[in-house]
N, C-alpha and C positions, 0 to 999 in steps of 0.2 A: 704618674697620673693613671687613674683607673682606665682599663680598656672597656669600651662600650660598643654594643651592636644593637641596632633596632631592626626587628623584622616587622614589616607592615603588610596590610591587606591579607590577613590570615583568616582562615576558618580553623579554630582551635578546638580539638578534642582533648580536653584537659584531664579527663578521667578523675576529676576531683569529686569524691562521693558527697561533698557538701552541696554540690549544685544539683538542682532538680532535673535538668535536661538530660536525656539519654546521652551517653558518652561524655557528659560534662561539656557539651558542645556550645561554643560561643562564636558568633559570626561577626565579620567586619571588625577584626581586632588587630591590635599592635602588641608586640612583646619586646620589652627592653631587657637586655642582658648586660650585666656589669661584672667584670672580673670572674666570668665563668658561671655566674649564678643568675637565675631569673630575678630581675629587679621589680618589674611590674607588668601587668596585663591591663589593657584599657581599650575602650572602643576607639575606632579610628577617628571619630568626630572629636574626641578629647585629646588625641595624641599630638604632641609637638616634638620635633626632633631634639634630643638632648645635645648639648654642645659637644662637638668632637666625636659624636657617635657615627659609626659606619651604618648606613641605612640600606637594607636589602628588601626589595619589593617582591613579595611572594605571589603577587598577582592572583589572589584568591585561592591559592593552594591550601591543602589541609595539613595542619601541624598536629603531631601526636608526641607523647613522650617517646624517647628512643626505646626500641624493643629490647627486652631482657630475656635471654635464654638461661633459665635458672637450673637446668639439669643437662649437662653434656659430659661425654667421655672423649673429648675432642682429640686428645693426644694419644696415639697408639702406633704400634709398628705392624707391618704386614697387612693382610686382608683376609676375609673369610668368605669369599665368593663361593668356594667349594661347599661350605656348609649351607649356603643358600640353596644350592642345587640339591643337597641331601635332604634338606627340610621339605623341598617341593616334592621329593620322592617319598615323603611320609615319615621321616625321622623327627622325633620330638626334640624340643630344647633340652629336656632332661637326658634323653638318650645320647645326644651329641656331647653333652657335658660329661656323662659317665664314660664315654669312649675316649676322653682326653682332648676333645675339641672344646668349642666354646671359649670361655674366658682364658683357659689355660693355653690354648693355641696362640692367643694374642699376647699372653704373658711371655712366651718364648720369643716371639718376634720383637716385642718391646724391649726385653732385656738385651737382645742382640744389637739393638740400634743405639747409636750415640745420640747426644742431644741435638746436634745439627740435623741428623737424619730425621729425628722425630719432629723437629720444627718444620723442616721442609715438607714432610708428609702432611702435617696438620694445616699448613698455610692455605691450601686451596679450600679446605672445609671452612676455615674461618673467613676467608674472603667471601664465600657464598653467603654466610650469615650477615656479614657487614653490608653486602649489596642489598640486603632486605631491611636495612635500617637498624640493625642491632648495635647498641652502644655499650651493653654490658653482657658478659657471658661467664657463666660458672664453668670451670673445667676441673674434673675429678682426676685423681690418680687411680690406682686399682689394677693396673696392668703390669706392675713391677713386682708386688708382693714380696719384696725384700727391701731393706732400708735404703740401700744405695739407689735402687731403681725406682722406688716410690718418690724419693726426693728428686731424682732426675726428671720424672714426669712433671712434678710441681715447678721445678725451675724452668722447664720448657714452657709451661703454661704462662708463667709470669713474663718470660721473654716474648711470647706472642703478643701480649698486651702492649708491651713497650714498642714492639716493631710495627704493629698494625693500627694503633690508635683506637683501642677499645679497652674498656674497663674489665679487668679479669678478677673474678673471685675464685680462689683455689680451695678445693675440698680434698682432704685426705681420705681415700677409700681403700685403705690397706685391707680391711675386712671385706673383701669382695669375693674371694674364693680361696680354697686351700691350695697353696703352691705345691709343685711336684715334690719338693724335698720334705713336705709335711703330710703327704698322703697317709690317711689312716690316723692322723694325730691333729685333728682340728683344734683341740684344746691347747696343744703345744704351740700351734701357730698363733692363736689368740694371745697366749702368753708373750710371744715375741712382739706382736702388734702393740700390746699394752706396755711392755717394759722397754722396748727399743724403738720401734718405728714411730709411734705417736710422740714420745718425748723428743726424738730427733727432729721431726718436722716442726714441732712447736718451738724448740730452741733455735732453729734456723729461720723462724718467721715465715715459713713457706705455706702454712695452712690457715685458711680463714674459718674452716669448719671441718668436722669429722663425719663421715658417712659410713654406712655398712649395709650388707645384703642379708637381711633376716628372712630366710626362705628355706624350703625343703632342700634346695640344691645349693644353699649358702650356709648360714650359721643359725644356730638355734637361739632361743630366748636367753638362756643362761650366758652363752658366749657373747651375745649382743649386749647384754647388760654390763658385762665386764668392760667392753669397749666404751660404752656410754659413760660409765663411772670414771674411767681413766681420762676421757675427754673432759669431763666436768672438772676433774682435779687439775687439769692443765689449762682450764679457762677457755676451752674451745666449744662453741655451740655445735649441736648435733643435727644431723639429717638422717634419713633412713629410706632404703628400698624395702618396702613392706607390702604384704598381701598382693603380690603380683600373680603368683601361681597357686597359692593356697592360703587358707586362713590360719595364721599362726599366733596372732596376738601381737605382732610386731608394732602395729600402729599404736596400741595402748601403751606399749613400752616406750615408744618414741614420745608420746604425749606425757608420760610420767616424767620424762627427763626434759620436758619443755622444748622439744625439738622444733627447729625452724620449719621443717617440712616433713611430710610423709609422702613418698613418691610411688607411683603406680596405682596402688589401692583398689584394684579390681575386686578383691575378695573381702572388702571391709564388711564388718557386721555392725549391728546397731550399737553395741557397746563401744566399738572402735570409734564410730562417728561421734558419739557423745563425748568420748575422751578427747578427741581432736578439737572439738568445739570448745570444751572447757579449758584446754591448754592454749588456745589461739594458734594451733599448729596449722600451717597451710597444707592442703591436699594438692599435690602436683600431678596433673594428668599427663600421661605420656602416650598419646594415640599412635605415634609412629611405631612403637614396639607392639602395641595391640594389633595394628594392621599387619606388620611384617611377620609376626608369629601366627597370624590367622587365628587369633583368640576369639572367643565368643562371650566370655564373661566380662561385662562392662562395669566400670566403676559406678557406684550408686549415686549418680549426680543429683537426682531429685532429693534424696535423703540428705546429702551433704549440703545442698542449697537450703533446704528447710531448716537444718540445724545451724546455719550461719557459718559453716566452715569456709574459709577463703579458698577459692579455686584458682590455681595457677596452671599454666600450660607450658610445656617445654619440649624440646626436640628429642631428648635422650640420645643425641647423636653418638653412635657407637658402631663398631664393626660387625657385631653379631646379630643385633636385634632391632636396630633402628638407624640404618645408614643414610639418614635424611638430613642434609644441611640446609633445612628450610623451616624457619619458625612460622612463616605465614602459612605454609602448608599444614603445619601442626594445628594452627588456629582453625583452619578450615575443617580438618578432621575432627577436632574437638566438637565442632558443631554438627557435622554430618554423621559421626559415629556415636558421640556421647551425649548429644542433645543440648550443648551450650548454645546460647544466643551469640550472634556476632559481637555484641557489646561485652558479654561475659568473656568471650575468647580473647578479645583485644585487651580487656582489663587483666586477663590471665597472663598475657605476655608483656605487661607493663606494670601496673600498680601491684597486683598480687604476686608477680614474679619478684618484684623488689622485696616484698615481705618475706618470701620464701628464702631470700638470701640475707635477711636481717638488715636490709638497707632502708633507711628512712629519709634519704636525701635525693631520691629519684623515683621514677615510676608514675608520677603525675606532674602536671604543669601548674605550679603555684609559686608565688614569690618566695624567695629564700632557698629554693631547691636548686640542685645542679642543672645547668642548661644542657642536658643530654636529650636531644630532640631529633625527630625525623620529619622531614617535609615531603609531601607526596603529591603526585600528579593525579589526584582523585578529588571528586566533589564531596564524597561522604566516606567516613572511615570504614563503613561496612564493606565497601568495595575491596578493601585490602584482604578481607576474609573470603569474600565471594569468588574472587578471581586471583587465587594465591600465587600462581606461577608467572603472571605477567609483571614485568619490571615496572614499578611505579615510583621508586624512590627518586626524589629530586635533590635533596641535600640531607646529609647525615651530620649532626652537630654533637660534638663531645666537649663538655666543659666550656661551651660557648664558641668553640672553634669549629669551623666548617672542615670536615675531613675529606681528603682526596678520594 
């Protein structure tokens, strides 16, 4: 017999773009869930309890899609608090990386940790996201930079999803930095990525997508192209860290390969924006890294908006440049630093974040989609962005099931 749950007396922010109301807002509503999917939405005056359904009275609370963090590096070993102090004394991100810090420092700690240690270290970060209503999280590798350690990170990411009741999308970010054993031979490392690491992850079914760092302190266009081409051959969609610190044309390359998303994008140029719009690639804004690095070059939000490029928002949770396990805080910063409206910011952590992960079964509240939901003790969804650090979550629902 199908399992059924009815949520009644709801204010629903559907984020359905087909609805004319801001936030896709509908008042005095009921929502029926059958076998983990949204069955119907209807006004309370028209609702009758389905036979055998569990009925939960939300008492006027606000319902949104479950939040989606579409860019994290959540699994890592060690910490980089010392680098934080160095940066405050004036060292730049590039200077720290050149001195062997940055990503490479985390690589050493991640390689030294076993899977249980990595899972235990990641658990508090993930719990913080779940407490904010996150039902789906992307987790990248990129701190192993060798086949065994990259796969180790991806296995831990999947284990976290199974243990903590959250949907996890895994992304292979082997082209994150040049590992110590390949210093001075970036091309040689990219050859290793393409011939060994990517095929191994694909064969093991551990990667949902492939990412890379196309930047002056990362990999150049030619090297990035090789990674994208290999990912395409393996049938894996692409994502990219691009135009964070300089204008290199990485966004145009990502668009050429039909990338799901181009992330950071502070140094986008007009041609980049046009290419993203034509490709339907999502621009993922990462205000945590912008804040933590004390950057001044903001992503061209107005131009992206005018061109119709979808705008997602994510935490970029990582040890070096965005140690913030708070997606609601990122939504607030996207408004106060980058000029998004609260509606755009919340769409950016629901509907557009789903697009950035290539998901078409979540991110809005419509019949037929997964019942991945968040219920809040607020009267209006804008409050979630306005007051980001105050706990407001009442229930988190994954596939129709209320999570502890």
